[in-house]
mmCIF file of the N, C-alpha and C atoms, coordinates in Angstrom:
data_MODEL
# 
_entry.id   MODEL 
# 
loop_
_atom_site.group_PDB 
_atom_site.id 
_atom_site.type_symbol 
_atom_site.label_atom_id 
_atom_site.label_alt_id 
_atom_site.label_comp_id 
_atom_site.label_asym_id 
_atom_site.label_entity_id 
_atom_site.label_seq_id 
_atom_site.pdbx_PDB_ins_code 
_atom_site.Cartn_x 
_atom_site.Cartn_y 
_atom_site.Cartn_z 
_atom_site.occupancy 
_atom_site.B_iso_or_equiv 
_atom_site.pdbx_formal_charge 
_atom_site.auth_seq_id 
_atom_site.auth_comp_id 
_atom_site.auth_asym_id 
_atom_site.auth_atom_id 
_atom_site.pdbx_PDB_model_num 
ATOM 1   N N  . MET A 1 1  ? -121.325 87.008 -77.154 1.00 0.00 ? 1  MET A N  1 
ATOM 2   C CA . MET A 1 1  ? -121.302 85.592 -76.855 1.00 0.00 ? 1  MET A CA 1 
ATOM 3   C C  . MET A 1 1  ? -121.301 85.420 -75.342 1.00 0.00 ? 1  MET A C  1 
ATOM 4   N N  . SER A 1 2  ? -122.041 84.454 -74.883 1.00 0.00 ? 2  SER A N  1 
ATOM 5   C CA . SER A 1 2  ? -122.093 84.199 -73.439 1.00 0.00 ? 2  SER A CA 1 
ATOM 6   C C  . SER A 1 2  ? -121.445 82.849 -73.129 1.00 0.00 ? 2  SER A C  1 
ATOM 7   N N  . PHE A 1 3  ? -120.909 82.772 -71.937 1.00 0.00 ? 3  PHE A N  1 
ATOM 8   C CA . PHE A 1 3  ? -120.233 81.561 -71.481 1.00 0.00 ? 3  PHE A CA 1 
ATOM 9   C C  . PHE A 1 3  ? -120.746 81.214 -70.096 1.00 0.00 ? 3  PHE A C  1 
ATOM 10  N N  . THR A 1 4  ? -120.765 79.935 -69.799 1.00 0.00 ? 4  THR A N  1 
ATOM 11  C CA . THR A 1 4  ? -121.122 79.487 -68.458 1.00 0.00 ? 4  THR A CA 1 
ATOM 12  C C  . THR A 1 4  ? -119.948 78.699 -67.887 1.00 0.00 ? 4  THR A C  1 
ATOM 13  N N  . PHE A 1 5  ? -119.875 78.710 -66.566 1.00 0.00 ? 5  PHE A N  1 
ATOM 14  C CA . PHE A 1 5  ? -118.823 78.000 -65.855 1.00 0.00 ? 5  PHE A CA 1 
ATOM 15  C C  . PHE A 1 5  ? -119.441 76.861 -65.061 1.00 0.00 ? 5  PHE A C  1 
ATOM 16  N N  . GLN A 1 6  ? -118.810 75.707 -65.142 1.00 0.00 ? 6  GLN A N  1 
ATOM 17  C CA . GLN A 1 6  ? -119.263 74.535 -64.393 1.00 0.00 ? 6  GLN A CA 1 
ATOM 18  C C  . GLN A 1 6  ? -118.108 74.051 -63.531 1.00 0.00 ? 6  GLN A C  1 
ATOM 19  N N  . PRO A 1 7  ? -118.278 74.081 -62.203 1.00 0.00 ? 7  PRO A N  1 
ATOM 20  C CA . PRO A 1 7  ? -117.189 73.651 -61.311 1.00 0.00 ? 7  PRO A CA 1 
ATOM 21  C C  . PRO A 1 7  ? -116.830 72.184 -61.518 1.00 0.00 ? 7  PRO A C  1 
ATOM 22  N N  . ILE A 1 8  ? -115.542 71.903 -61.388 1.00 0.00 ? 8  ILE A N  1 
ATOM 23  C CA . ILE A 1 8  ? -115.042 70.535 -61.511 1.00 0.00 ? 8  ILE A CA 1 
ATOM 24  C C  . ILE A 1 8  ? -113.695 70.459 -60.793 1.00 0.00 ? 8  ILE A C  1 
ATOM 25  N N  . ARG A 1 9  ? -113.352 69.302 -60.272 1.00 0.00 ? 9  ARG A N  1 
ATOM 26  C CA . ARG A 1 9  ? -112.026 69.098 -59.661 1.00 0.00 ? 9  ARG A CA 1 
ATOM 27  C C  . ARG A 1 9  ? -111.088 68.609 -60.778 1.00 0.00 ? 9  ARG A C  1 
ATOM 28  N N  . VAL A 1 10 ? -109.866 69.105 -60.786 1.00 0.00 ? 10 VAL A N  1 
ATOM 29  C CA . VAL A 1 10 ? -108.895 68.756 -61.809 1.00 0.00 ? 10 VAL A CA 1 
ATOM 30  C C  . VAL A 1 10 ? -107.639 68.235 -61.122 1.00 0.00 ? 10 VAL A C  1 
ATOM 31  N N  . VAL A 1 11 ? -107.159 67.080 -61.555 1.00 0.00 ? 11 VAL A N  1 
ATOM 32  C CA . VAL A 1 11 ? -105.940 66.510 -60.993 1.00 0.00 ? 11 VAL A CA 1 
ATOM 33  C C  . VAL A 1 11 ? -104.761 67.060 -61.786 1.00 0.00 ? 11 VAL A C  1 
ATOM 34  N N  . THR A 1 12 ? -103.942 67.852 -61.104 1.00 0.00 ? 12 THR A N  1 
ATOM 35  C CA . THR A 1 12 ? -102.777 68.476 -61.742 1.00 0.00 ? 12 THR A CA 1 
ATOM 36  C C  . THR A 1 12 ? -101.522 68.262 -60.901 1.00 0.00 ? 12 THR A C  1 
ATOM 37  N N  . GLY A 1 13 ? -101.526 67.245 -60.091 1.00 0.00 ? 13 GLY A N  1 
ATOM 38  C CA . GLY A 1 13 ? -100.458 67.064 -59.107 1.00 0.00 ? 13 GLY A CA 1 
ATOM 39  C C  . GLY A 1 13 ? -100.963 67.462 -57.732 1.00 0.00 ? 13 GLY A C  1 
ATOM 40  N N  . PHE A 1 14 ? -101.965 68.314 -57.726 1.00 0.00 ? 14 PHE A N  1 
ATOM 41  C CA . PHE A 1 14 ? -102.726 68.702 -56.540 1.00 0.00 ? 14 PHE A CA 1 
ATOM 42  C C  . PHE A 1 14 ? -104.177 68.459 -56.908 1.00 0.00 ? 14 PHE A C  1 
ATOM 43  N N  . ASP A 1 15 ? -105.066 68.436 -55.958 1.00 0.00 ? 15 ASP A N  1 
ATOM 44  C CA . ASP A 1 15 ? -106.492 68.345 -56.262 1.00 0.00 ? 15 ASP A CA 1 
ATOM 45  C C  . ASP A 1 15 ? -106.989 69.781 -56.408 1.00 0.00 ? 15 ASP A C  1 
ATOM 46  N N  . GLU A 1 16 ? -106.946 70.297 -57.606 1.00 0.00 ? 16 GLU A N  1 
ATOM 47  C CA . GLU A 1 16 ? -107.214 71.709 -57.861 1.00 0.00 ? 16 GLU A CA 1 
ATOM 48  C C  . GLU A 1 16 ? -108.681 71.975 -58.153 1.00 0.00 ? 16 GLU A C  1 
ATOM 49  N N  . GLU A 1 17 ? -109.119 73.167 -57.744 1.00 0.00 ? 17 GLU A N  1 
ATOM 50  C CA . GLU A 1 17 ? -110.435 73.677 -58.103 1.00 0.00 ? 17 GLU A CA 1 
ATOM 51  C C  . GLU A 1 17 ? -110.381 74.047 -59.581 1.00 0.00 ? 17 GLU A C  1 
ATOM 52  N N  . GLY A 1 18 ? -111.385 73.625 -60.329 1.00 0.00 ? 18 GLY A N  1 
ATOM 53  C CA . GLY A 1 18 ? -111.405 73.915 -61.756 1.00 0.00 ? 18 GLY A CA 1 
ATOM 54  C C  . GLY A 1 18 ? -112.772 74.371 -62.227 1.00 0.00 ? 18 GLY A C  1 
ATOM 55  N N  . MET A 1 19 ? -112.796 74.869 -63.442 1.00 0.00 ? 19 MET A N  1 
ATOM 56  C CA . MET A 1 19 ? -114.030 75.300 -64.099 1.00 0.00 ? 19 MET A CA 1 
ATOM 57  C C  . MET A 1 19 ? -113.997 74.858 -65.550 1.00 0.00 ? 19 MET A C  1 
ATOM 58  N N  . LEU A 1 20 ? -115.069 74.198 -65.967 1.00 0.00 ? 20 LEU A N  1 
ATOM 59  C CA . LEU A 1 20 ? -115.275 73.970 -67.383 1.00 0.00 ? 20 LEU A CA 1 
ATOM 60  C C  . LEU A 1 20 ? -115.926 75.234 -67.919 1.00 0.00 ? 20 LEU A C  1 
ATOM 61  N N  . VAL A 1 21 ? -115.496 75.697 -69.079 1.00 0.00 ? 21 VAL A N  1 
ATOM 62  C CA . VAL A 1 21 ? -116.087 76.877 -69.703 1.00 0.00 ? 21 VAL A CA 1 
ATOM 63  C C  . VAL A 1 21 ? -116.838 76.397 -70.938 1.00 0.00 ? 21 VAL A C  1 
ATOM 64  N N  . LEU A 1 22 ? -118.148 76.664 -70.937 1.00 0.00 ? 22 LEU A N  1 
ATOM 65  C CA . LEU A 1 22 ? -119.020 76.224 -72.026 1.00 0.00 ? 22 LEU A CA 1 
ATOM 66  C C  . LEU A 1 22 ? -119.573 77.433 -72.767 1.00 0.00 ? 22 LEU A C  1 
ATOM 67  N N  . ASP A 1 23 ? -119.671 77.315 -74.098 1.00 0.00 ? 23 ASP A N  1 
ATOM 68  C CA . ASP A 1 23 ? -120.263 78.411 -74.859 1.00 0.00 ? 23 ASP A CA 1 
ATOM 69  C C  . ASP A 1 23 ? -121.784 78.297 -74.813 1.00 0.00 ? 23 ASP A C  1 
ATOM 70  N N  . GLU A 1 24 ? -122.465 79.196 -75.489 1.00 0.00 ? 24 GLU A N  1 
ATOM 71  C CA . GLU A 1 24 ? -123.930 79.237 -75.417 1.00 0.00 ? 24 GLU A CA 1 
ATOM 72  C C  . GLU A 1 24 ? -124.590 78.013 -76.035 1.00 0.00 ? 24 GLU A C  1 
ATOM 73  N N  . ARG A 1 25 ? -123.847 77.247 -76.830 1.00 0.00 ? 25 ARG A N  1 
ATOM 74  C CA . ARG A 1 25 ? -124.371 75.993 -77.388 1.00 0.00 ? 25 ARG A CA 1 
ATOM 75  C C  . ARG A 1 25 ? -123.942 74.784 -76.557 1.00 0.00 ? 25 ARG A C  1 
ATOM 76  N N  . GLN A 1 26 ? -123.427 75.066 -75.352 1.00 0.00 ? 26 GLN A N  1 
ATOM 77  C CA . GLN A 1 26 ? -122.984 74.047 -74.389 1.00 0.00 ? 26 GLN A CA 1 
ATOM 78  C C  . GLN A 1 26 ? -121.810 73.221 -74.903 1.00 0.00 ? 26 GLN A C  1 
ATOM 79  N N  . ARG A 1 27 ? -120.940 73.851 -75.708 1.00 0.00 ? 27 ARG A N  1 
ATOM 80  C CA . ARG A 1 27 ? -119.715 73.195 -76.169 1.00 0.00 ? 27 ARG A CA 1 
ATOM 81  C C  . ARG A 1 27 ? -118.570 73.600 -75.247 1.00 0.00 ? 27 ARG A C  1 
ATOM 82  N N  . LEU A 1 28 ? -117.711 72.631 -74.920 1.00 0.00 ? 28 LEU A N  1 
ATOM 83  C CA . LEU A 1 28 ? -116.560 72.893 -74.069 1.00 0.00 ? 28 LEU A CA 1 
ATOM 84  C C  . LEU A 1 28 ? -115.532 73.706 -74.849 1.00 0.00 ? 28 LEU A C  1 
ATOM 85  N N  . VAL A 1 29 ? -115.173 74.880 -74.321 1.00 0.00 ? 29 VAL A N  1 
ATOM 86  C CA . VAL A 1 29 ? -114.189 75.727 -74.992 1.00 0.00 ? 29 VAL A CA 1 
ATOM 87  C C  . VAL A 1 29 ? -112.897 75.855 -74.196 1.00 0.00 ? 29 VAL A C  1 
ATOM 88  N N  . ALA A 1 30 ? -112.957 75.638 -72.876 1.00 0.00 ? 30 ALA A N  1 
ATOM 89  C CA . ALA A 1 30 ? -111.744 75.785 -72.069 1.00 0.00 ? 30 ALA A CA 1 
ATOM 90  C C  . ALA A 1 30 ? -111.905 75.089 -70.726 1.00 0.00 ? 30 ALA A C  1 
ATOM 91  N N  . VAL A 1 31 ? -110.754 74.781 -70.128 1.00 0.00 ? 31 VAL A N  1 
ATOM 92  C CA . VAL A 1 31 ? -110.693 74.283 -68.758 1.00 0.00 ? 31 VAL A CA 1 
ATOM 93  C C  . VAL A 1 31 ? -109.777 75.232 -67.993 1.00 0.00 ? 31 VAL A C  1 
ATOM 94  N N  . LEU A 1 32 ? -110.304 75.816 -66.930 1.00 0.00 ? 32 LEU A N  1 
ATOM 95  C CA . LEU A 1 32 ? -109.533 76.704 -66.068 1.00 0.00 ? 32 LEU A CA 1 
ATOM 96  C C  . LEU A 1 32 ? -109.249 76.004 -64.753 1.00 0.00 ? 32 LEU A C  1 
ATOM 97  N N  . VAL A 1 33 ? -108.064 76.263 -64.191 1.00 0.00 ? 33 VAL A N  1 
ATOM 98  C CA . VAL A 1 33 ? -107.683 75.697 -62.907 1.00 0.00 ? 33 VAL A CA 1 
ATOM 99  C C  . VAL A 1 33 ? -107.269 76.839 -61.999 1.00 0.00 ? 33 VAL A C  1 
ATOM 100 N N  . ARG A 1 34 ? -107.774 76.813 -60.768 1.00 0.00 ? 34 ARG A N  1 
ATOM 101 C CA . ARG A 1 34 ? -107.348 77.811 -59.785 1.00 0.00 ? 34 ARG A CA 1 
ATOM 102 C C  . ARG A 1 34 ? -106.072 77.308 -59.137 1.00 0.00 ? 34 ARG A C  1 
ATOM 103 N N  . LEU A 1 35 ? -105.016 78.082 -59.285 1.00 0.00 ? 35 LEU A N  1 
ATOM 104 C CA . LEU A 1 35 ? -103.718 77.682 -58.746 1.00 0.00 ? 35 LEU A CA 1 
ATOM 105 C C  . LEU A 1 35 ? -103.727 77.741 -57.225 1.00 0.00 ? 35 LEU A C  1 
ATOM 106 N N  . SER A 1 36 ? -103.043 76.816 -56.608 1.00 0.00 ? 36 SER A N  1 
ATOM 107 C CA . SER A 1 36 ? -103.025 76.744 -55.152 1.00 0.00 ? 36 SER A CA 1 
ATOM 108 C C  . SER A 1 36 ? -102.321 77.962 -54.559 1.00 0.00 ? 36 SER A C  1 
ATOM 109 N N  . ASP A 1 37 ? -102.593 78.217 -53.312 1.00 0.00 ? 37 ASP A N  1 
ATOM 110 C CA . ASP A 1 37 ? -101.947 79.325 -52.609 1.00 0.00 ? 37 ASP A CA 1 
ATOM 111 C C  . ASP A 1 37 ? -100.447 79.086 -52.446 1.00 0.00 ? 37 ASP A C  1 
ATOM 112 N N  . GLU A 1 38 ? -100.000 77.843 -52.621 1.00 0.00 ? 38 GLU A N  1 
ATOM 113 C CA . GLU A 1 38 ? -98.579  77.527 -52.537 1.00 0.00 ? 38 GLU A CA 1 
ATOM 114 C C  . GLU A 1 38 ? -97.855  77.735 -53.867 1.00 0.00 ? 38 GLU A C  1 
ATOM 115 N N  . ASN A 1 39 ? -98.596  78.032 -54.915 1.00 0.00 ? 39 ASN A N  1 
ATOM 116 C CA . ASN A 1 39 ? -97.980  78.263 -56.220 1.00 0.00 ? 39 ASN A CA 1 
ATOM 117 C C  . ASN A 1 39 ? -97.021  79.442 -56.127 1.00 0.00 ? 39 ASN A C  1 
ATOM 118 N N  . GLU A 1 40 ? -95.796  79.260 -56.591 1.00 0.00 ? 40 GLU A N  1 
ATOM 119 C CA . GLU A 1 40 ? -94.773  80.287 -56.445 1.00 0.00 ? 40 GLU A CA 1 
ATOM 120 C C  . GLU A 1 40 ? -94.915  81.439 -57.426 1.00 0.00 ? 40 GLU A C  1 
ATOM 121 N N  . VAL A 1 41 ? -95.575  81.215 -58.556 1.00 0.00 ? 41 VAL A N  1 
ATOM 122 C CA . VAL A 1 41 ? -95.661  82.234 -59.599 1.00 0.00 ? 41 VAL A CA 1 
ATOM 123 C C  . VAL A 1 41 ? -96.942  83.059 -59.501 1.00 0.00 ? 41 VAL A C  1 
ATOM 124 N N  . SER A 1 42 ? -98.084  82.386 -59.409 1.00 0.00 ? 42 SER A N  1 
ATOM 125 C CA . SER A 1 42 ? -99.378  83.090 -59.431 1.00 0.00 ? 42 SER A CA 1 
ATOM 126 C C  . SER A 1 42 ? -100.361 82.481 -58.437 1.00 0.00 ? 42 SER A C  1 
ATOM 127 N N  . PRO A 1 43 ? -100.078 82.549 -57.153 1.00 0.00 ? 43 PRO A N  1 
ATOM 128 C CA . PRO A 1 43 ? -100.958 81.907 -56.164 1.00 0.00 ? 43 PRO A CA 1 
ATOM 129 C C  . PRO A 1 43 ? -102.388 82.438 -56.227 1.00 0.00 ? 43 PRO A C  1 
ATOM 130 N N  . GLY A 1 44 ? -103.334 81.493 -56.242 1.00 0.00 ? 44 GLY A N  1 
ATOM 131 C CA . GLY A 1 44 ? -104.753 81.850 -56.200 1.00 0.00 ? 44 GLY A CA 1 
ATOM 132 C C  . GLY A 1 44 ? -105.346 82.321 -57.512 1.00 0.00 ? 44 GLY A C  1 
ATOM 133 N N  . GLN A 1 45 ? -104.532 82.433 -58.556 1.00 0.00 ? 45 GLN A N  1 
ATOM 134 C CA . GLN A 1 45 ? -105.062 82.896 -59.831 1.00 0.00 ? 45 GLN A CA 1 
ATOM 135 C C  . GLN A 1 45 ? -105.622 81.734 -60.632 1.00 0.00 ? 45 GLN A C  1 
ATOM 136 N N  . TRP A 1 46 ? -106.413 82.072 -61.652 1.00 0.00 ? 46 TRP A N  1 
ATOM 137 C CA . TRP A 1 46 ? -106.983 81.086 -62.558 1.00 0.00 ? 46 TRP A CA 1 
ATOM 138 C C  . TRP A 1 46 ? -106.056 80.921 -63.755 1.00 0.00 ? 46 TRP A C  1 
ATOM 139 N N  . TYR A 1 47 ? -105.789 79.685 -64.118 1.00 0.00 ? 47 TYR A N  1 
ATOM 140 C CA . TYR A 1 47 ? -104.863 79.343 -65.188 1.00 0.00 ? 47 TYR A CA 1 
ATOM 141 C C  . TYR A 1 47 ? -105.606 78.625 -66.297 1.00 0.00 ? 47 TYR A C  1 
ATOM 142 N N  . LEU A 1 48 ? -105.342 78.994 -67.540 1.00 0.00 ? 48 LEU A N  1 
ATOM 143 C CA . LEU A 1 48 ? -105.932 78.291 -68.681 1.00 0.00 ? 48 LEU A CA 1 
ATOM 144 C C  . LEU A 1 48 ? -105.195 76.969 -68.852 1.00 0.00 ? 48 LEU A C  1 
ATOM 145 N N  . GLU A 1 49 ? -105.765 75.913 -68.312 1.00 0.00 ? 49 GLU A N  1 
ATOM 146 C CA . GLU A 1 49 ? -105.153 74.582 -68.390 1.00 0.00 ? 49 GLU A CA 1 
ATOM 147 C C  . GLU A 1 49 ? -105.252 74.028 -69.806 1.00 0.00 ? 49 GLU A C  1 
ATOM 148 N N  . ALA A 1 50 ? -106.411 74.223 -70.438 1.00 0.00 ? 50 ALA A N  1 
ATOM 149 C CA . ALA A 1 50 ? -106.626 73.733 -71.803 1.00 0.00 ? 50 ALA A CA 1 
ATOM 150 C C  . ALA A 1 50 ? -107.635 74.628 -72.499 1.00 0.00 ? 50 ALA A C  1 
ATOM 151 N N  . GLY A 1 51 ? -107.386 74.865 -73.774 1.00 0.00 ? 51 GLY A N  1 
ATOM 152 C CA . GLY A 1 51 ? -108.324 75.608 -74.597 1.00 0.00 ? 51 GLY A CA 1 
ATOM 153 C C  . GLY A 1 51 ? -108.630 74.802 -75.850 1.00 0.00 ? 51 GLY A C  1 
ATOM 154 N N  . PHE A 1 52 ? -109.796 75.002 -76.405 1.00 0.00 ? 52 PHE A N  1 
ATOM 155 C CA . PHE A 1 52 ? -110.230 74.252 -77.584 1.00 0.00 ? 52 PHE A CA 1 
ATOM 156 C C  . PHE A 1 52 ? -110.701 75.230 -78.655 1.00 0.00 ? 52 PHE A C  1 
ATOM 157 N N  . GLY A 1 53 ? -110.584 74.815 -79.909 1.00 0.00 ? 53 GLY A N  1 
ATOM 158 C CA . GLY A 1 53 ? -110.984 75.694 -80.997 1.00 0.00 ? 53 GLY A CA 1 
ATOM 159 C C  . GLY A 1 53 ? -110.121 76.942 -81.009 1.00 0.00 ? 53 GLY A C  1 
ATOM 160 N N  . SER A 1 54 ? -110.756 78.107 -81.075 1.00 0.00 ? 54 SER A N  1 
ATOM 161 C CA . SER A 1 54 ? -110.005 79.367 -81.154 1.00 0.00 ? 54 SER A CA 1 
ATOM 162 C C  . SER A 1 54 ? -109.312 79.729 -79.839 1.00 0.00 ? 54 SER A C  1 
ATOM 163 N N  . ILE A 1 55 ? -109.573 78.989 -78.772 1.00 0.00 ? 55 ILE A N  1 
ATOM 164 C CA . ILE A 1 55 ? -108.915 79.227 -77.485 1.00 0.00 ? 55 ILE A CA 1 
ATOM 165 C C  . ILE A 1 55 ? -107.616 78.430 -77.389 1.00 0.00 ? 55 ILE A C  1 
ATOM 166 N N  . ASP A 1 56 ? -107.467 77.421 -78.254 1.00 0.00 ? 56 ASP A N  1 
ATOM 167 C CA . ASP A 1 56 ? -106.271 76.584 -78.244 1.00 0.00 ? 56 ASP A CA 1 
ATOM 168 C C  . ASP A 1 56 ? -105.059 77.395 -78.702 1.00 0.00 ? 56 ASP A C  1 
ATOM 169 N N  . GLY A 1 57 ? -103.922 77.073 -78.176 1.00 0.00 ? 57 GLY A N  1 
ATOM 170 C CA . GLY A 1 57 ? -102.693 77.742 -78.586 1.00 0.00 ? 57 GLY A CA 1 
ATOM 171 C C  . GLY A 1 57 ? -101.600 77.569 -77.566 1.00 0.00 ? 57 GLY A C  1 
ATOM 172 N N  . VAL A 1 58 ? -100.484 78.213 -77.827 1.00 0.00 ? 58 VAL A N  1 
ATOM 173 C CA . VAL A 1 58 ? -99.336  78.099 -76.925 1.00 0.00 ? 58 VAL A CA 1 
ATOM 174 C C  . VAL A 1 58 ? -99.452  79.039 -75.732 1.00 0.00 ? 58 VAL A C  1 
ATOM 175 N N  . ASN A 1 59 ? -100.317 80.037 -75.818 1.00 0.00 ? 59 ASN A N  1 
ATOM 176 C CA . ASN A 1 59 ? -100.506 81.007 -74.739 1.00 0.00 ? 59 ASN A CA 1 
ATOM 177 C C  . ASN A 1 59 ? -101.466 80.447 -73.695 1.00 0.00 ? 59 ASN A C  1 
ATOM 178 N N  . HIS A 1 60 ? -100.968 80.245 -72.481 1.00 0.00 ? 60 HIS A N  1 
ATOM 179 C CA . HIS A 1 60 ? -101.794 79.765 -71.374 1.00 0.00 ? 60 HIS A CA 1 
ATOM 180 C C  . HIS A 1 60 ? -101.700 80.790 -70.245 1.00 0.00 ? 60 HIS A C  1 
ATOM 181 N N  . PRO A 1 61 ? -102.509 81.842 -70.350 1.00 0.00 ? 61 PRO A N  1 
ATOM 182 C CA . PRO A 1 61 ? -102.412 82.936 -69.378 1.00 0.00 ? 61 PRO A CA 1 
ATOM 183 C C  . PRO A 1 61 ? -103.037 82.598 -68.031 1.00 0.00 ? 61 PRO A C  1 
ATOM 184 N N  . THR A 1 62 ? -102.751 83.462 -67.065 1.00 0.00 ? 62 THR A N  1 
ATOM 185 C CA . THR A 1 62 ? -103.424 83.403 -65.773 1.00 0.00 ? 62 THR A CA 1 
ATOM 186 C C  . THR A 1 62 ? -104.304 84.637 -65.650 1.00 0.00 ? 62 THR A C  1 
ATOM 187 N N  . PHE A 1 63 ? -105.334 84.523 -64.816 1.00 0.00 ? 63 PHE A N  1 
ATOM 188 C CA . PHE A 1 63 ? -106.320 85.588 -64.620 1.00 0.00 ? 63 PHE A CA 1 
ATOM 189 C C  . PHE A 1 63 ? -106.576 85.745 -63.123 1.00 0.00 ? 63 PHE A C  1 
ATOM 190 N N  . SER A 1 64 ? -106.746 86.977 -62.675 1.00 0.00 ? 64 SER A N  1 
ATOM 191 C CA . SER A 1 64 ? -106.980 87.192 -61.247 1.00 0.00 ? 64 SER A CA 1 
ATOM 192 C C  . SER A 1 64 ? -108.398 86.817 -60.830 1.00 0.00 ? 64 SER A C  1 
ATOM 193 N N  . ASN A 1 65 ? -109.332 86.752 -61.792 1.00 0.00 ? 65 ASN A N  1 
ATOM 194 C CA . ASN A 1 65 ? -110.701 86.339 -61.474 1.00 0.00 ? 65 ASN A CA 1 
ATOM 195 C C  . ASN A 1 65 ? -111.360 85.757 -62.717 1.00 0.00 ? 65 ASN A C  1 
ATOM 196 N N  . LEU A 1 66 ? -112.531 85.153 -62.526 1.00 0.00 ? 66 LEU A N  1 
ATOM 197 C CA . LEU A 1 66 ? -113.217 84.497 -63.642 1.00 0.00 ? 66 LEU A CA 1 
ATOM 198 C C  . LEU A 1 66 ? -113.767 85.492 -64.655 1.00 0.00 ? 66 LEU A C  1 
ATOM 199 N N  . ASP A 1 67 ? -114.108 86.706 -64.226 1.00 0.00 ? 67 ASP A N  1 
ATOM 200 C CA . ASP A 1 67 ? -114.581 87.715 -65.181 1.00 0.00 ? 67 ASP A CA 1 
ATOM 201 C C  . ASP A 1 67 ? -113.479 88.063 -66.181 1.00 0.00 ? 67 ASP A C  1 
ATOM 202 N N  . MET A 1 68 ? -112.260 88.170 -65.710 1.00 0.00 ? 68 MET A N  1 
ATOM 203 C CA . MET A 1 68 ? -111.144 88.454 -66.621 1.00 0.00 ? 68 MET A CA 1 
ATOM 204 C C  . MET A 1 68 ? -110.927 87.293 -67.591 1.00 0.00 ? 68 MET A C  1 
ATOM 205 N N  . ALA A 1 69 ? -111.065 86.081 -67.103 1.00 0.00 ? 69 ALA A N  1 
ATOM 206 C CA . ALA A 1 69 ? -110.939 84.909 -67.977 1.00 0.00 ? 69 ALA A CA 1 
ATOM 207 C C  . ALA A 1 69 ? -112.039 84.919 -69.032 1.00 0.00 ? 69 ALA A C  1 
ATOM 208 N N  . LYS A 1 70 ? -113.262 85.208 -68.609 1.00 0.00 ? 70 LYS A N  1 
ATOM 209 C CA . LYS A 1 70 ? -114.385 85.248 -69.544 1.00 0.00 ? 70 LYS A CA 1 
ATOM 210 C C  . LYS A 1 70 ? -114.158 86.313 -70.626 1.00 0.00 ? 70 LYS A C  1 
ATOM 211 N N  . ASP A 1 71 ? -113.669 87.475 -70.247 1.00 0.00 ? 71 ASP A N  1 
ATOM 212 C CA . ASP A 1 71 ? -113.400 88.549 -71.216 1.00 0.00 ? 71 ASP A CA 1 
ATOM 213 C C  . ASP A 1 71 ? -112.326 88.118 -72.227 1.00 0.00 ? 71 ASP A C  1 
ATOM 214 N N  . TRP A 1 72 ? -111.280 87.469 -71.737 1.00 0.00 ? 72 TRP A N  1 
ATOM 215 C CA . TRP A 1 72 ? -110.205 87.012 -72.621 1.00 0.00 ? 72 TRP A CA 1 
ATOM 216 C C  . TRP A 1 72 ? -110.725 85.961 -73.603 1.00 0.00 ? 72 TRP A C  1 
ATOM 217 N N  . ILE A 1 73 ? -111.513 85.021 -73.098 1.00 0.00 ? 73 ILE A N  1 
ATOM 218 C CA . ILE A 1 73 ? -112.082 83.973 -73.952 1.00 0.00 ? 73 ILE A CA 1 
ATOM 219 C C  . ILE A 1 73 ? -113.011 84.592 -74.994 1.00 0.00 ? 73 ILE A C  1 
ATOM 220 N N  . ALA A 1 74 ? -113.861 85.513 -74.587 1.00 0.00 ? 74 ALA A N  1 
ATOM 221 C CA . ALA A 1 74 ? -114.783 86.177 -75.523 1.00 0.00 ? 74 ALA A CA 1 
ATOM 222 C C  . ALA A 1 74 ? -114.007 86.912 -76.608 1.00 0.00 ? 74 ALA A C  1 
ATOM 223 N N  . GLN A 1 75 ? -112.909 87.560 -76.243 1.00 0.00 ? 75 GLN A N  1 
ATOM 224 C CA . GLN A 1 75 ? -112.091 88.273 -77.231 1.00 0.00 ? 75 GLN A CA 1 
ATOM 225 C C  . GLN A 1 75 ? -111.510 87.304 -78.248 1.00 0.00 ? 75 GLN A C  1 
ATOM 226 N N  . ARG A 1 76 ? -111.040 86.162 -77.788 1.00 0.00 ? 76 ARG A N  1 
ATOM 227 C CA . ARG A 1 76 ? -110.477 85.151 -78.711 1.00 0.00 ? 76 ARG A CA 1 
ATOM 228 C C  . ARG A 1 76 ? -111.543 84.652 -79.672 1.00 0.00 ? 76 ARG A C  1 
ATOM 229 N N  . PHE A 1 77 ? -112.778 84.465 -79.177 1.00 0.00 ? 77 PHE A N  1 
ATOM 230 C CA . PHE A 1 77 ? -113.863 84.022 -80.047 1.00 0.00 ? 77 PHE A CA 1 
ATOM 231 C C  . PHE A 1 77 ? -114.183 85.091 -81.087 1.00 0.00 ? 77 PHE A C  1 
ATOM 232 N N  . THR A 1 78 ? -114.208 86.352 -80.673 1.00 0.00 ? 78 THR A N  1 
ATOM 233 C CA . THR A 1 78 ? -114.521 87.455 -81.579 1.00 0.00 ? 78 THR A CA 1 
ATOM 234 C C  . THR A 1 78 ? -113.449 87.581 -82.653 1.00 0.00 ? 78 THR A C  1 
ATOM 235 N N  . GLU A 1 79 ? -112.188 87.462 -82.279 1.00 0.00 ? 79 GLU A N  1 
ATOM 236 C CA . GLU A 1 79 ? -111.087 87.582 -83.233 1.00 0.00 ? 79 GLU A CA 1 
ATOM 237 C C  . GLU A 1 79 ? -111.083 86.465 -84.257 1.00 0.00 ? 79 GLU A C  1 
ATOM 238 N N  . SER A 1 80 ? -111.613 85.297 -83.911 1.00 0.00 ? 80 SER A N  1 
ATOM 239 C CA . SER A 1 80 ? -111.572 84.152 -84.832 1.00 0.00 ? 80 SER A CA 1 
ATOM 240 C C  . SER A 1 80 ? -112.715 84.165 -85.834 1.00 0.00 ? 80 SER A C  1 
ATOM 241 N N  . ARG A 1 81 ? -113.625 85.089 -85.699 1.00 0.00 ? 81 ARG A N  1 
ATOM 242 C CA . ARG A 1 81 ? -114.774 85.141 -86.631 1.00 0.00 ? 81 ARG A CA 1 
ATOM 243 C C  . ARG A 1 81 ? -114.530 86.084 -87.754 1.00 0.00 ? 81 ARG A C  1 
# 
């Protein structure tokens, strides 16, 4: 399964850099937010702000880069089939 990323700004209390994650049928599956450098827990990492379908759940991990996020999302899609 392939995914594409579309940049977007997300209001989270800060004006955060974000990415919409779309599947190969152009359906929205997740919203990722890059945490600010001032974030005390995971500065500069990507955070799963929202997931949809098989990405939805209580687990909202952080990723050091978008490739890691893409791999995690792909795994969730594979497990749900």
